[in-house]
N, C-alpha and C positions, 0 to 999 in steps of 0.2 A: 108591570115589569112581567115580561112570560117567566113561567116558572122553568121552561126546557125552550132551546131552539127549534124555530119550524123545519127549516131546510135538511140538519144534521140533527138534533134530537140529544146534543150534548143539553145535560142538565145543568143549569146556572148554577141554582145554589147545592153546594156539596156538603154541607152543614148546616145543622141548626146554628145560629147566628154569626155566619158567614159573612152576611155584610155588615157586620158591628163597627169593623176599621173601617170601612167606607163613611161611616157619622162621621169617625176622628178626621179623617181627609176631608170631609166636606166644609169640620168647623175651618183646618186651615187654608182652606182654600178662602173660606166666606173671610179670614181674618187678612188674607193677602189681597184682596178686592177689596176692605175696609181701610185698610193701614193706611193708603194714599189719603184719605180722607181728613185720619185723625191728622197726619202730622200738616196736610193744610188749617185744618182750624185750630190748632195750636198753634201754628205759627202768626193766623189771623188774629190770635187771641180772642176768641168766640166764645161766648157761655158754653160749662161744662156740661147742663141740660139740656143745650141747643145739639150738642156732639152727641152726647149720649143717645136722645132722642131720633136723631136722624139714622145713627149707629141701631138701631132697634129695629127701625123702618127699613131697614138696607139689610139688615141680617134675616128681617123677617121674607122678604122680599126675593131674597139670594136663595135661600136653603133650600127650598123644594129644587130652584134648577140643580144649583152646585151637587145636591143629594145623587141626583139620578145619574150627571155626567161620573161622579167618582164611585159610584157605585159599577158605572164601564168600566174606568179605569182600573178599580180592583177588580175585575175580573179578568183583566187584561195582565195585571200585576202576578195575579195567581197563575196564569195560564204562561206566563213567561218563564216562572221560579218553580213551577209544579207540574206541567203538562199533564193532561190527560192522555192515558192508554189507549190508542183505538183498537178496539175487538174486533179479531176473525183476522 
C-alpha cells in the first residue's frame, strides 16, 4: 500500500499502529466468510479435523485479500468519522 495518495497527497497512515483495527476487521470478515462452511460441515456430520483443516487453509488463503480490503474500509471509516482538514 502506498504511504500517501499519488493524486492529492493525503497521508494514509495517521499514526503508528493506525491499521491495527483493520486486522481485527479482517478476522471478523474471515469468520463471516467461513461460517457457512462450518454450519454446512456440522450439518453433514463431517469429521472435526476435516472441518478444521479446510478452515485453516481457507483462512490462510483469504487473509491477504481480506486484510487489504479491510485496510481500505478502515481508511473510509476513519475519514467518515474524523475527516482530515484541508489546508489552505
